[in-house]
C-alpha positions as CSV (number, residue, x, y, z in Angstrom):
1,M,10.5,18.5,21.6
2,D,7.0,20.1,21.8
3,E,3.8,18.2,21.4
4,W,3.1,19.1,17.8
5,T,6.6,18.2,16.7
6,Q,6.3,14.8,18.5
7,E,3.0,14.1,16.9
8,E,4.4,14.9,13.4
9,M,7.4,12.7,14.1
10,M,5.3,9.8,15.2
11,M,3.0,10.1,12.2
12,F,6.1,10.1,9.9
13,L,7.5,7.1,11.5
14,S,4.2,5.3,11.5
15,T,3.7,6.0,7.8
16,I,7.2,4.7,6.9
17,S,6.7,1.6,9.2
18,E,3.4,0.8,7.5
19,A,5.0,0.9,4.0
20,L,7.9,-1.3,5.2
21,L,5.4,-3.7,6.9
22,Y,3.5,-4.2,3.7
23,S,6.8,-4.7,1.8
24,C,7.9,-7.4,4.2
25,F,4.7,-9.2,3.8
26,A,4.9,-9.0,0.0
27,L,8.5,-10.1,-0.1
28,L,7.8,-13.2,1.9
29,M,4.7,-14.1,0.0
30,G,6.4,-13.6,-3.3
31,S,9.4,-15.8,-2.3
32,F,7.0,-18.6,-1.2
33,I,5.0,-18.4,-4.5
34,F,8.1,-18.4,-6.7
35,S,9.3,-21.5,-4.8
36,L,6.2,-23.3,-6.2
37,I,6.7,-22.2,-9.8
38,P,8.5,-24.6,-12.2
39,T,12.0,-23.3,-13.2
40,D,10.9,-23.1,-16.9
41,L,8.2,-20.6,-16.1
42,K,10.4,-18.0,-14.2
43,P,13.8,-16.4,-14.4
44,A,16.4,-17.5,-11.9
45,I,15.4,-16.2,-8.5
46,L,17.5,-16.1,-5.3
47,V,16.1,-14.9,-2.0
48,S,18.4,-15.9,0.8
49,K,17.2,-17.5,4.0
50,K,18.7,-14.5,5.9
51,F,16.7,-12.0,3.9
52,K,13.5,-13.9,4.6
53,L,14.2,-14.0,8.3
54,I,14.9,-10.2,8.3
55,A,11.6,-9.6,6.5
56,L,9.8,-11.8,9.0
57,A,11.4,-9.8,11.9
58,G,10.3,-6.7,10.2
59,I,6.7,-7.8,10.4
60,A,7.0,-8.3,14.1
61,V,8.7,-4.9,14.6
62,F,6.7,-2.7,12.2
63,S,3.4,-4.1,13.3
64,F,4.2,-2.9,16.8
65,M,4.1,0.8,15.6
66,P,0.4,1.4,16.3
67,I,0.9,0.1,19.8
68,L,3.9,2.4,20.2
69,N,1.7,5.3,19.1
70,L,-0.8,4.6,21.8
71,M,2.0,4.2,24.4
72,V,3.4,7.6,23.6
73,Y,-0.1,9.1,24.1
74,L,-0.8,7.2,27.4
75,L,2.6,7.6,29.0
76,E,1.7,11.3,29.6
77,E,-0.6,10.0,32.4
78,Y,0.5,6.5,33.3
79,T,3.6,4.5,34.0
80,F,5.4,2.5,31.3
81,L,4.8,-0.9,32.7
82,Y,1.1,-0.2,33.4
83,V,0.6,1.1,29.8
84,L,2.5,-1.8,28.2
85,K,0.6,-4.4,30.2
86,S,-2.7,-2.8,29.5
87,L,-2.1,-2.5,25.8
88,L,-0.8,-6.0,25.3
89,L,-3.3,-7.8,27.6
90,T,-6.4,-5.7,27.4
91,F,-6.6,-3.9,24.1
92,E,-7.5,-5.9,20.9
93,I,-4.6,-4.4,19.1
94,G,-2.2,-5.7,21.7
95,K,-3.7,-9.2,21.8
96,A,-3.5,-9.4,18.0
97,W,0.2,-8.3,18.1
98,I,1.0,-11.1,20.5
99,V,-0.7,-13.6,18.1
100,T,1.3,-12.0,15.3
101,V,4.6,-12.4,17.1
102,I,3.8,-16.0,18.0
103,L,3.0,-16.8,14.3
104,T,6.2,-15.0,13.1
105,I,8.3,-17.1,15.6
106,I,6.7,-20.3,14.3
107,L,7.2,-19.2,10.7
108,G,10.8,-18.2,11.5
109,F,11.6,-21.6,12.8
110,F,9.9,-23.1,9.8
111,I,12.0,-21.0,7.4
112,Y,15.2,-21.8,9.3
113,L,14.6,-25.5,9.2
114,F,12.9,-26.1,5.9
115,D,13.9,-23.3,3.6
116,N,16.2,-25.4,1.5
117,R,13.7,-28.1,0.9
118,N,12.2,-28.4,-2.6
119,T,9.0,-30.1,-1.6
120,P,6.0,-27.9,-2.4
121,I,4.2,-28.7,0.9
122,Y,6.7,-26.7,2.9
123,Y,6.1,-23.5,0.9
124,I,2.3,-24.1,1.0
125,I,2.5,-24.3,4.8
126,G,4.6,-21.1,4.8
127,I,1.9,-19.3,2.8
128,L,-0.8,-20.5,5.2
129,L,1.2,-19.3,8.2
130,L,1.6,-15.9,6.5
131,F,-2.1,-15.8,5.8
132,G,-2.6,-16.5,9.5
133,I,-0.5,-13.4,10.4
134,V,-2.6,-11.3,7.9
135,A,-5.8,-12.6,9.6
136,A,-4.4,-11.6,13.0
137,M,-3.6,-8.1,11.8
138,S,-7.0,-7.8,10.0
139,W,-8.6,-8.3,13.5
140,T,-7.3,-4.9,14.6
141,T,-8.5,-2.9,11.5
142,H,-11.0,-0.1,11.4
143,S,-13.2,-2.2,9.1
144,H,-13.5,-5.0,11.6
145,A,-14.1,-2.7,14.5
146,V,-17.0,-1.1,12.7
147,Y,-18.4,-3.9,10.5
148,G,-17.4,-7.0,12.4
149,I,-16.6,-10.2,10.6
150,Q,-17.7,-8.8,7.2
151,G,-15.1,-6.0,7.6
152,L,-12.5,-8.5,8.7
153,I,-13.0,-10.8,5.8
154,T,-13.0,-7.9,3.3
155,H,-9.7,-6.5,4.7
156,F,-8.2,-10.0,4.8
157,I,-9.0,-10.7,1.1
158,H,-7.9,-7.2,0.1
159,F,-4.6,-7.3,1.9
160,S,-3.9,-11.0,1.0
161,T,-4.5,-10.3,-2.7
162,V,-2.2,-7.2,-2.6
163,I,0.7,-9.1,-1.2
164,V,0.3,-11.9,-3.6
165,W,0.4,-9.6,-6.6
166,V,3.0,-7.2,-5.3
167,G,5.0,-10.0,-3.8
168,I,5.5,-11.6,-7.2
169,L,6.3,-8.2,-8.7
170,I,8.9,-7.3,-6.0
171,I,10.7,-10.7,-6.2
172,V,11.0,-10.7,-9.9
173,A,12.1,-7.0,-10.0
174,W,14.7,-7.1,-7.3
175,F,15.8,-10.8,-6.9
176,S,15.9,-12.2,-10.4
177,K,19.4,-13.0,-11.5
178,N,18.7,-13.0,-15.3
179,K,16.0,-12.3,-17.9
180,E,15.6,-15.9,-19.0
181,N,12.1,-17.4,-19.3
182,W,10.6,-13.9,-19.1
183,I,7.9,-14.5,-21.7
184,P,6.8,-17.7,-19.9
185,F,6.8,-15.8,-16.7
186,L,4.7,-13.0,-18.2
187,N,2.2,-15.5,-19.6
188,W,1.1,-16.6,-16.1
189,F,1.8,-13.4,-14.2
190,H,-0.2,-11.2,-16.5
191,V,-3.4,-13.3,-15.9
192,T,-2.6,-13.4,-12.1
193,A,-2.1,-9.7,-12.0
194,L,-5.4,-9.0,-13.8
195,F,-7.3,-11.3,-11.5
196,C,-5.7,-9.8,-8.4
197,F,-6.3,-6.2,-9.6
198,A,-10.0,-7.0,-10.1
199,I,-10.3,-8.4,-6.5
200,I,-8.3,-5.4,-5.1
201,M,-10.6,-3.0,-6.8
202,V,-13.8,-4.6,-5.5
203,T,-12.6,-5.1,-2.0
204,G,-10.9,-1.7,-2.0
205,L,-14.2,0.0,-2.9
206,S,-15.9,-2.0,-0.2
207,L,-13.3,-0.8,2.4
208,M,-13.6,2.7,1.2
209,N,-17.4,2.5,1.6
210,Y,-16.8,1.3,5.2
211,S,-15.0,4.6,5.9
212,M,-17.2,7.0,4.0
213,N,-20.2,7.4,1.6
214,I,-18.5,7.0,-1.7
215,S,-20.8,9.6,-3.3
216,E,-19.2,12.1,-0.9
217,Y,-15.6,11.2,-1.8
218,P,-14.7,14.7,-2.9
219,N,-15.8,16.1,0.5
220,S,-13.2,13.9,2.1
221,W,-10.4,15.8,0.3
222,L,-10.8,18.6,2.9
223,Q,-9.5,16.2,5.5
224,P,-6.0,14.6,5.8
225,Y,-7.5,11.1,5.4
226,G,-9.2,12.0,2.2
227,Q,-6.1,13.7,0.9
228,S,-4.0,10.6,1.5
229,L,-6.6,8.5,-0.2
230,L,-6.7,10.8,-3.2
231,I,-2.9,10.6,-3.6
232,K,-3.1,6.9,-3.3
233,H,-5.7,6.7,-6.1
234,L,-3.7,9.1,-8.3
235,L,-0.6,6.9,-7.9
236,I,-2.7,4.1,-9.5
237,L,-2.5,6.0,-12.8
238,P,1.3,5.5,-13.4
239,L,0.9,2.0,-11.9
240,I,-1.5,1.1,-14.7
241,G,0.9,2.6,-17.2
242,Y,3.8,0.5,-16.0
243,A,1.5,-2.6,-15.9
244,F,0.7,-1.9,-19.5
245,I,4.4,-1.6,-20.3
246,N,5.6,-4.6,-18.4
247,G,2.6,-6.8,-19.2
248,F,1.9,-6.0,-22.9
249,L,4.6,-3.9,-24.6
250,M,7.5,-5.8,-22.9
251,K,6.1,-9.2,-24.0
252,R,5.8,-8.0,-27.6
253,K,9.3,-6.6,-27.7
254,L,10.8,-9.7,-26.2
255,G,8.8,-11.8,-28.6
256,K,10.6,-10.0,-31.4
257,K,13.9,-11.0,-29.9
258,E,14.9,-7.4,-29.1
259,E,17.8,-6.9,-26.7
260,L,16.0,-5.6,-23.7
261,D,16.4,-6.1,-19.9
262,P,12.9,-6.0,-18.4
263,R,14.0,-5.8,-14.8
264,P,14.6,-2.0,-14.6
265,W,11.0,-1.4,-15.7
266,T,9.5,-3.9,-13.2
267,K,11.6,-2.1,-10.5
268,L,9.9,1.2,-11.5
269,E,6.5,-0.5,-11.1
270,S,7.5,-1.8,-7.7
271,I,8.6,1.7,-6.6
272,I,5.2,3.1,-7.5
273,V,3.7,0.3,-5.4
274,L,5.9,1.3,-2.4
275,A,4.6,4.9,-2.8
276,I,1.0,3.6,-2.7
277,F,2.0,1.6,0.5
278,A,3.3,4.9,2.0
279,A,0.0,6.7,1.2
280,T,-1.9,3.8,2.7
281,G,0.3,4.1,5.8
282,A,-0.6,7.8,6.0
283,M,-4.3,7.0,5.8
284,S,-4.0,4.6,8.7
285,Q,-2.8,7.5,10.9
286,Q,-5.9,9.6,10.2
287,E,-9.5,9.4,11.3
288,P,-11.8,8.2,8.5
289,P,-14.6,10.6,7.5
290,H,-17.6,8.5,8.5
291,N,-19.9,11.4,8.2
292,N,-18.9,14.1,5.9
293,A,-22.1,16.0,6.6
294,S,-20.7,16.9,10.0
295,F,-17.5,18.3,8.6
296,S,-17.7,22.0,8.7
297,K,-15.7,25.0,7.6
298,D,-14.8,25.6,11.3
299,T,-13.5,22.0,11.8
300,F,-11.6,22.4,8.5
301,L,-9.9,25.5,9.9
302,Q,-9.3,23.8,13.3
303,A,-7.7,20.8,11.6
304,Y,-5.0,23.1,10.1
305,G,-4.5,25.2,13.2
306,I,-6.2,28.3,11.7
307,L,-9.1,28.4,14.2
308,P,-8.7,27.3,17.9
309,S,-10.5,24.1,18.8
310,G,-13.9,24.7,20.3
311,Q,-14.7,27.9,18.5
312,G,-17.1,28.4,15.6
313,S,-20.3,26.8,14.6
314,L,-21.1,23.6,12.7
315,V,-21.9,24.8,9.2
316,P,-21.6,21.9,6.7
317,L,-18.8,22.3,4.1
318,T,-19.5,20.8,0.7
319,V,-17.1,20.3,-2.2
320,D,-18.0,20.6,-5.9
321,I,-15.8,20.0,-8.9
322,V,-16.1,22.9,-11.4
323,A,-14.5,22.9,-14.8
324,N,-12.1,25.8,-15.4
325,F,-9.1,26.6,-17.6
326,K,-6.4,25.8,-15.1
327,G,-7.9,22.5,-14.1
328,I,-8.6,21.3,-17.7
329,S,-5.1,22.4,-18.8
330,L,-3.4,20.6,-16.0
331,G,-5.6,17.5,-16.6
332,I,-4.5,17.5,-20.3
333,L,-0.9,17.9,-19.2
334,A,-1.3,14.9,-16.8
335,V,-2.6,12.7,-19.6
336,A,0.3,13.9,-21.8
337,F,2.8,12.9,-19.2
338,L,1.2,9.4,-19.0
339,V,1.5,9.0,-22.7
340,I,5.1,10.2,-22.8
341,S,5.9,7.8,-19.9
342,I,4.7,4.9,-22.0
343,Y,6.0,6.2,-25.3
344,S,9.5,6.6,-23.8
345,F,9.6,2.8,-23.4
346,T,8.9,2.2,-27.1
347,K,11.8,4.6,-27.9
348,K,14.2,2.8,-25.5
349,M,14.7,5.9,-23.4
350,P,16.2,5.5,-19.9
351,P,13.7,4.2,-17.3
352,L,14.5,7.2,-15.1
353,F,13.0,9.5,-17.7
354,S,9.7,7.5,-17.6
355,F,9.7,7.6,-13.8
356,I,10.1,11.4,-13.8
357,M,7.1,11.6,-16.3
358,S,5.1,9.5,-13.9
359,I,5.8,11.8,-11.0
360,L,4.8,14.8,-13.1
361,L,1.7,12.9,-14.0
362,V,0.6,12.6,-10.4
363,V,1.5,16.2,-9.5
364,C,-0.4,17.6,-12.5
365,A,-3.4,15.4,-11.8
366,L,-3.4,16.5,-8.1
367,L,-3.1,20.2,-9.1
368,A,-5.8,19.8,-11.7
369,L,-8.2,18.6,-9.1
370,S,-7.1,21.2,-6.6
371,Y,-7.9,24.0,-9.1
372,S,-11.2,22.4,-9.9
373,V,-12.5,22.0,-6.4
374,V,-14.8,24.6,-4.9
375,A,-15.8,24.4,-1.2
376,Y,-18.8,26.2,0.2
C-alpha cells in the first residue's frame, strides 16, 4: 500500500470512528437522561446493560484513533514501543486518553453494578462521569490548544449540549418500544431541543471563530477543512426540516388522534445527525484555516496534487459569491426539495421519499454554491 493510499485509508477510518464516538456518547447520555424521566412523560424505553457497556467500550476504542494516526506517522522512523510510550506518557493527547480509559472503566463498573437501580442519584452520577470523559477529551482539542481554558470550556459546553440533545433523539428513535405518551414526551423535548440548539449555535460559532475569521468563511471552501464544514452546515437544513416535522407537525397530527407512528420520522432525523457527525469527523482530520490570507492559488493546487510542493509563489486567493443563473436555479431547486420533504409528511408519504428529498436538498445547495463561487 503506497503512502497516499494509506493516508486516505487512515482518514476514512478516522472519520468513521469520530462519528461512532459521538454516537456512543449520545447513546449513553440519552439512556441516562431517560432513566430520570417519569414514565408518563415518555414512551416505553429499553436500552440493555450490555448495549450500554458496548457503547462505553466504543468510547475507549474510538477515542484512541487520533493516537493511532500519530503512531502510523511516527512508526516510519521509530520503534513501536518507543512511539506508544512517548504518545501515552508525553503527549497531551495520550495523557487525556489514559484519563478517558480510567473514567470509562469506572463508569463501566458503575453501569454493571447499578444499572438496574431506579434511584435517580445513580443516573446523575453516571451523567457526571460521562461529563468527566467529555472534559478529558476537550483537553486535547484544537480550541484548547490555541485558546486555553476558554477554548476548553467552549468545546465542553458545545459537545455536552450536542450529546444531550442528540442522545434523547437517538434513544427515542431507536429504543422506544411503543408510541405511547408521545405528546407528553414532545412537550418537554421540544423545549429542551430549542434550548440545546441555541447553545449549540452560539458555541459552534465561537469554535468556528477559533479556527478562522468568520468573515472569510467562503475562502475556507477552497480547503478540505472548509469543504467539510460547508457540508456540515448544509446538512443542518434537512435537520431543521425534520425538527419542524417531529416537533410541530407530528404533535398536531397526534393531537388529532391520527393513526401515525412517529418513530420512523425521528429515525430520519437521527440519521441526518449521524451524517453531521461524519462531517465533523472529517473536519477533525484537516488543518483549520487560521489565516486564509496566506492561502494561495499555488497552495490550492498543491493541496490537490496539481502542483508539486515547494513550487510557485504565494499569491493570495480570494473567494467571492456571484449570482448567476445556474446558482440561483439550483438554490430554488434546493428550497423546493426542502418544501417537498416537509410536505410529504403531511400527505403521509413513506419516510424514505422524504429522506431522498433531503439528500437532493443538500446536493443542490452544494452545487448552487459551487456554481456561485468565483476564486481569483
